[in-house]
C-alpha positions as CSV (number, residue, x, y, z in Angstrom):
1,M,0.0,0.0,0.0
2,P,1.1,3.6,-0.6
3,G,3.1,5.3,2.2
4,I,1.8,8.2,4.3
5,L,4.2,10.3,6.3
6,F,2.4,12.3,9.0
7,T,3.9,15.4,10.5
8,H,2.8,18.7,12.1
9,S,3.9,22.3,12.4
10,Y,4.3,22.8,16.1
11,F,7.8,23.1,17.4
12,Y,8.2,23.7,21.2
13,R,11.5,25.5,20.6
14,F,9.6,28.1,18.5
15,D,7.3,28.9,21.5
16,A,9.7,30.4,24.0
17,K,7.3,30.2,27.0
18,Q,6.4,26.5,26.4
19,W,10.0,25.5,25.7
20,K,11.0,27.0,29.0
21,A,8.2,25.1,30.8
22,R,9.6,21.8,29.5
23,Q,6.2,20.0,29.5
24,P,6.0,18.5,26.0
25,Y,3.1,16.3,24.9
26,P,3.0,14.1,21.8
27,P,0.8,15.2,18.9
28,Y,-2.3,13.3,20.0
29,G,-4.6,14.4,17.1
30,T,-1.9,13.5,14.6
31,I,-1.5,9.9,15.9
32,Y,-5.3,9.5,15.9
33,A,-5.4,10.3,12.2
34,A,-2.5,7.9,11.6
35,A,-4.3,5.1,13.4
36,V,-7.4,5.7,11.1
37,M,-5.2,5.4,8.0
38,R,-3.3,2.4,9.2
39,A,-6.6,0.6,9.9
40,C,-7.3,1.0,6.1
41,G,-4.1,-0.9,5.4
42,F,-1.8,2.1,4.6
43,D,1.9,2.2,5.6
44,V,2.0,5.1,8.0
45,A,4.9,6.8,9.8
46,L,5.2,9.9,12.0
47,F,7.8,12.7,11.8
48,D,7.2,14.4,15.1
49,N,8.4,18.0,15.2
50,N,7.6,18.8,18.8
51,L,11.2,18.4,20.0
52,R,13.0,19.2,16.7
53,K,15.3,22.1,16.2
54,K,14.4,23.2,12.7
55,V,11.8,22.6,9.9
56,S,14.4,21.2,7.5
57,D,15.0,18.2,9.8
58,I,12.3,16.5,7.8
59,L,14.2,16.5,4.5
60,P,16.3,13.4,5.2
61,E,13.1,11.5,6.2
62,L,11.4,12.5,3.0
63,A,14.4,11.4,1.0
64,A,14.7,8.1,2.7
65,R,11.0,7.1,2.9
66,K,9.8,8.6,-0.4
67,P,6.2,8.7,0.9
68,D,3.3,9.1,-1.6
69,Y,1.5,11.4,0.8
70,L,2.8,14.0,3.3
71,V,0.0,14.8,5.7
72,I,0.6,17.9,7.8
73,Y,-1.9,17.2,10.6
74,D,-1.7,19.5,13.6
75,D,-2.9,18.3,17.0
76,G,-6.4,19.7,17.4
77,F,-6.5,18.6,21.0
78,N,-3.6,20.8,22.2
79,Y,-4.7,24.3,22.9
80,L,-1.2,25.5,22.1
81,T,-1.5,24.3,18.5
82,K,-4.9,25.9,18.1
83,M,-3.6,29.4,18.7
84,C,-2.9,31.6,15.7
85,L,0.9,31.4,15.9
86,T,2.7,33.0,13.0
87,R,5.7,30.8,13.4
88,M,3.5,27.7,13.1
89,R,2.1,28.9,9.8
90,E,5.6,29.7,8.5
91,A,6.7,26.2,9.5
92,A,3.7,24.6,7.7
93,F,4.5,26.5,4.5
94,E,8.1,25.2,4.7
95,L,6.8,21.7,5.2
96,I,4.5,22.0,2.2
97,A,7.4,23.1,0.1
98,S,9.5,20.2,1.3
99,G,6.8,17.7,0.5
100,K,6.3,19.1,-3.0
101,Q,10.1,19.0,-3.5
102,H,9.9,15.3,-2.9
103,N,6.9,14.7,-5.2
104,C,4.4,14.1,-2.4
105,T,0.7,14.8,-2.5
106,V,0.5,17.3,0.4
107,I,-2.6,17.4,2.6
108,V,-3.0,19.8,5.5
109,N,-5.4,19.8,8.5
110,S,-5.0,22.4,11.2
111,S,-6.8,25.2,13.0
112,D,-5.1,27.9,10.9
113,A,-5.6,26.0,7.7
114,T,-9.3,25.7,8.5
115,D,-9.6,29.5,8.7
116,H,-7.2,30.3,5.9
117,Y,-7.3,27.3,3.5
118,D,-6.6,29.6,0.4
119,A,-3.3,30.7,1.9
120,Y,-2.2,27.0,2.2
121,L,-3.4,26.1,-1.2
122,E,-1.5,29.1,-2.6
123,K,1.7,27.8,-1.0
124,G,1.3,24.5,-2.8
125,A,-0.8,22.2,-0.6
126,D,-2.8,19.9,-2.8
127,F,-5.7,19.6,-0.3
128,V,-6.8,21.3,2.9
129,I,-9.2,19.6,5.2
130,P,-11.1,22.2,7.2
131,G,-12.4,21.1,10.5
132,E,-12.3,17.6,11.9
133,G,-10.1,15.6,9.7
134,E,-9.8,11.8,10.1
135,I,-12.8,10.6,8.1
136,T,-12.3,13.1,5.3
137,L,-8.6,12.1,5.1
138,R,-9.6,8.5,4.8
139,E,-12.2,9.1,2.1
140,L,-9.8,11.5,0.2
141,I,-6.8,9.1,0.0
142,L,-9.0,6.1,-0.8
143,A,-10.6,8.1,-3.6
144,L,-7.2,9.2,-4.9
145,E,-5.9,5.7,-4.9
146,A,-9.0,4.5,-6.7
147,G,-8.4,7.1,-9.4
148,A,-11.7,8.9,-8.8
149,E,-12.6,11.4,-11.5
150,S,-14.1,13.9,-9.1
151,L,-13.6,14.7,-5.4
152,S,-16.4,17.2,-5.1
153,N,-18.7,14.6,-3.4
154,I,-16.3,14.2,-0.5
155,P,-17.4,16.6,2.3
156,G,-14.9,18.7,4.2
157,L,-12.3,19.4,1.4
158,A,-10.7,22.5,-0.1
159,F,-8.6,22.3,-3.2
160,R,-7.7,24.2,-6.4
161,G,-9.5,23.5,-9.6
162,S,-8.2,21.7,-12.7
163,D,-4.8,22.4,-14.1
164,S,-6.5,24.7,-16.7
165,D,-7.8,27.0,-13.9
166,R,-5.8,26.7,-10.7
167,S,-7.1,30.1,-9.6
168,I,-10.5,28.6,-8.5
169,T,-10.8,27.1,-5.0
170,V,-13.2,24.2,-4.7
171,R,-14.8,24.0,-1.3
172,T,-17.0,21.0,-0.8
173,A,-19.9,20.7,1.7
174,P,-18.9,20.8,5.4
175,R,-18.1,17.5,7.0
176,P,-20.4,16.6,10.0
177,V,-18.4,16.1,13.1
178,A,-17.9,12.5,14.3
179,T,-20.5,11.5,16.9
180,D,-19.4,7.9,17.8
181,L,-15.9,8.5,19.1
182,D,-15.6,4.9,20.3
183,A,-15.8,3.7,16.7
184,L,-12.4,5.3,16.0
185,P,-9.3,3.2,16.5
186,D,-7.0,3.9,19.5
187,P,-4.3,6.5,18.7
188,A,-1.1,5.0,17.2
189,W,1.1,5.5,20.2
190,D,3.7,3.2,18.9
191,L,4.7,5.8,16.3
192,V,5.8,8.2,19.1
193,D,9.3,8.3,20.5
194,I,8.0,8.0,24.1
195,E,11.5,7.9,25.6
196,A,12.3,11.4,24.2
197,Y,9.3,12.8,26.0
198,R,10.0,10.8,29.2
199,Q,13.5,12.1,29.4
200,V,12.4,15.8,29.2
201,W,9.8,15.3,31.9
202,M,11.9,13.3,34.3
203,R,14.9,15.7,33.9
204,H,12.9,18.8,34.7
205,H,9.9,17.6,36.8
206,G,10.7,14.2,38.2
207,Y,7.7,12.5,36.7
208,F,6.3,11.6,33.3
209,S,3.0,12.8,31.8
210,L,1.1,11.8,28.6
211,N,-1.9,13.5,27.0
212,M,-5.2,12.1,25.9
213,A,-8.8,13.3,25.2
214,T,-12.2,12.0,26.3
215,T,-14.4,14.4,24.3
216,R,-14.5,16.6,21.2
217,G,-16.0,20.1,21.0
218,C,-17.4,22.7,23.3
219,P,-21.1,23.8,23.5
220,F,-20.4,27.1,25.0
221,K,-20.2,30.4,23.0
222,C,-17.3,32.5,24.2
223,N,-17.2,35.0,21.4
224,W,-13.4,35.2,21.2
225,C,-13.0,31.5,20.6
226,A,-12.7,30.4,17.0
227,K,-13.5,26.7,17.7
228,P,-12.3,25.9,14.2
229,I,-11.8,22.1,14.5
230,Y,-14.6,20.5,16.6
231,G,-17.2,23.3,16.8
232,N,-19.9,23.9,19.3
233,R,-21.1,20.2,19.4
234,Y,-19.9,18.0,22.3
235,H,-19.4,14.3,22.0
236,S,-17.8,11.9,24.5
237,R,-15.9,8.7,24.4
238,S,-17.3,6.2,26.8
239,P,-15.7,6.0,30.3
240,E,-14.9,2.4,29.6
241,R,-13.0,3.2,26.5
242,V,-11.1,6.0,28.1
243,A,-10.1,3.8,31.1
244,A,-9.0,1.0,28.8
245,E,-6.6,3.4,27.0
246,I,-5.2,4.6,30.3
247,E,-4.8,1.1,31.5
248,R,-2.8,0.3,28.3
249,L,-0.6,3.4,28.6
250,I,0.2,2.6,32.2
251,G,1.1,-1.0,31.2
252,Q,3.1,-0.1,28.2
253,Y,4.9,3.0,29.3
254,G,4.6,3.1,33.1
255,V,3.0,6.6,33.0
256,R,1.1,7.6,36.0
257,H,0.1,11.2,35.1
258,F,-2.2,12.4,32.3
259,W,-3.3,15.7,30.8
260,M,-6.9,15.3,29.7
261,A,-6.8,17.7,26.7
262,D,-10.5,18.2,26.3
263,D,-11.8,21.7,25.9
264,I,-14.3,20.9,28.6
265,F,-13.8,17.7,30.7
266,G,-16.7,15.7,32.1
267,L,-19.6,17.9,30.9
268,K,-21.9,14.9,30.0
269,P,-24.2,14.1,33.0
270,Q,-23.0,11.2,35.1
271,W,-19.9,10.7,32.9
272,V,-17.5,11.6,35.7
273,Q,-19.2,9.3,38.2
274,R,-19.1,6.4,35.8
275,F,-15.5,7.1,35.0
276,R,-14.7,7.0,38.7
277,D,-16.4,3.6,39.0
278,V,-14.6,2.1,36.0
279,V,-11.2,3.3,37.4
280,K,-12.0,1.7,40.7
281,E,-13.1,-1.6,39.0
282,K,-9.8,-1.7,37.1
283,N,-7.9,-0.8,40.2
284,L,-6.0,1.9,38.3
285,S,-3.8,4.4,40.2
286,F,-2.9,7.7,38.4
287,K,-3.2,11.5,38.6
288,Y,-4.5,13.8,36.0
289,K,-5.2,17.4,35.1
290,I,-8.1,18.8,33.2
291,Q,-9.6,22.0,31.6
292,S,-13.1,23.0,32.7
293,R,-15.4,25.9,33.5
294,V,-16.1,27.2,37.0
295,D,-19.8,26.9,36.6
296,L,-19.4,23.1,36.1
297,L,-17.3,22.8,39.3
298,L,-19.8,24.0,41.9
299,K,-21.3,20.6,42.9
300,E,-19.5,18.8,45.7
301,D,-20.5,15.3,44.5
302,T,-18.9,16.1,41.1
303,I,-15.7,17.2,42.7
304,D,-15.7,14.1,44.9
305,A,-16.0,11.8,41.9
306,L,-13.2,13.7,40.1
307,V,-10.9,13.4,43.0
308,A,-11.7,9.8,43.6
309,S,-10.7,9.0,40.0
310,G,-7.4,10.8,40.3
311,L,-7.9,14.5,39.6
312,Q,-4.9,16.6,40.8
313,Q,-5.2,19.9,38.9
314,V,-7.9,22.0,37.1
315,W,-7.3,24.8,34.6
316,V,-10.3,27.0,34.4
317,G,-11.1,29.8,32.0
318,A,-11.3,32.5,34.7
319,E,-10.3,35.1,32.0
320,S,-11.0,38.2,34.0
321,G,-11.9,39.5,37.5
322,S,-14.3,42.0,35.9
323,Q,-17.9,41.0,35.4
324,K,-18.2,43.6,32.7
325,I,-15.5,41.9,30.6
326,L,-16.8,38.4,31.3
327,D,-20.2,39.5,30.0
328,A,-18.6,41.2,27.0
329,M,-17.0,37.9,26.2
330,D,-20.3,36.0,26.4
331,K,-18.4,33.8,28.9
332,G,-21.6,32.8,30.8
333,T,-19.8,32.7,34.1
334,T,-19.5,35.1,37.1
335,V,-16.7,36.3,39.2
336,N,-18.5,34.9,42.2
337,E,-18.6,31.4,40.5
338,I,-14.8,31.7,40.1
339,K,-14.5,32.4,43.8
340,E,-16.9,29.5,44.8
341,A,-15.4,26.9,42.5
342,S,-11.8,27.8,43.6
343,A,-12.7,27.5,47.3
344,L,-14.5,24.1,46.8
345,L,-11.7,22.6,44.7
346,K,-9.0,23.8,47.1
347,K,-11.1,22.3,50.0
348,K,-10.9,18.9,48.2
349,G,-7.1,19.2,47.7
350,V,-7.2,20.1,44.0
351,E,-4.8,22.6,42.5
352,V,-6.7,25.4,40.8
353,C,-5.0,27.2,37.8
354,F,-6.4,30.2,35.9
355,F,-6.4,31.1,32.2
356,L,-6.5,34.9,32.1
357,Q,-7.0,37.1,29.1
358,F,-5.9,40.7,28.9
359,G,-6.6,43.4,26.3
360,Y,-10.1,42.4,25.5
361,L,-12.1,45.1,23.7
362,G,-13.2,47.8,26.1
363,E,-11.0,46.6,29.0
364,T,-9.8,49.5,31.2
365,K,-7.2,49.8,33.9
366,E,-10.0,49.3,36.5
367,D,-10.9,46.0,34.9
368,I,-7.2,44.9,34.9
369,D,-7.0,45.9,38.5
370,A,-10.0,43.8,39.3
371,T,-8.4,40.8,37.7
372,W,-5.2,41.2,39.7
373,E,-7.2,41.7,42.9
374,M,-9.0,38.4,42.2
375,V,-5.7,36.6,41.6
376,Q,-4.2,38.0,44.8
377,R,-7.3,37.0,46.8
378,L,-7.8,33.5,45.3
379,R,-4.1,32.7,44.8
380,P,-4.3,30.1,41.9
381,H,-1.6,27.4,41.8
382,D,-0.6,28.6,38.3
383,I,-1.6,31.2,35.7
384,G,-1.6,31.1,31.9
385,S,-2.2,34.5,30.4
386,S,-2.8,35.8,26.8
387,R,-3.3,39.1,25.2
388,S,-6.0,39.9,22.6
389,V,-4.0,41.5,19.9
390,T,-4.7,40.0,16.5
391,P,-7.8,37.8,16.8
392,C,-8.4,34.5,15.1
393,P,-11.5,34.6,12.9
394,A,-14.1,34.1,15.7
395,P,-17.3,35.5,14.4
396,G,-18.6,37.1,17.6
397,F,-15.3,38.7,18.3
398,T,-14.5,40.1,14.9
399,K,-17.9,41.7,14.7
400,K,-17.0,43.7,17.7
């Protein structure tokens, strides 16, 4: 079968803050897509750029493998790779050029390419897959291998027209998001150089952590969030399937800490309670961190179930200590909920971390002062901050 080389455009070294933190995670979304294609019988390989020094490192791999397809598939589960990072776009363009130099059919799926597919096609990509990518990728490559005369019936594609008119971009119907996540194969963890990640974690933190995801999408409507990959729908893997993957990763790699990379963890009613029960039934012992919302962390029985299953740390989108700014963001939460959730989580021994956003439209010095006053009063375990400078194409935000 034809060969597919998967790669991605995120380099930790190009992101100074994250490189300094030394907490690298494998490209989970990329190895999910690789698993889907391997299940179809294709020969798949991964060139993981996370710990690489330069984009050109891929050239010897392309020369040696001579893949038929170069798939630049960014990790849609990692919030770092969903940001509009100029250096990531530049790296992706370099990867496209490298693939074309080695006569590959180049296919791109990423947050940025979803929003700006014409820019990627202009740089030489043969196809861009906007939004969720695995099923479209499978249908596309199978159609290409079958010599299909037309690709316009495959949902979720962007490509240039025929050789006679390359100026026209063909955009097929949107691809519905996957709803049965348990039907997907487990990510192709064997393609990852696990030891390279383990060494970084152990050297700088004394423990090893891996990433995984239990859901896709977010039903909330914060107007600054582009949500370009999985949209406003929310679908979950079963607690049984998630626990089984954790069990395998513990057994294969000895990992005892996980980052659940969901946009919102445990939103589905009773999911957390069932997950706790399955973890107990399997006698699994591990710690994990999640991302969530403060309004979902106000029930003591929910927190108890999370803690019983191994929860150690929660990152919440606090965003601002000013109710005016939270309302302007359409955040749907209150400063008082931030306070209440923080107190309850700390009471249960959970580390509370804040995502904060500065520079939102209309923010004043008084709003910033309110945010810092909230931080000083609640004293989160850690803070991740961002500035609203050049927004991604989030409809609610750009209209403002």
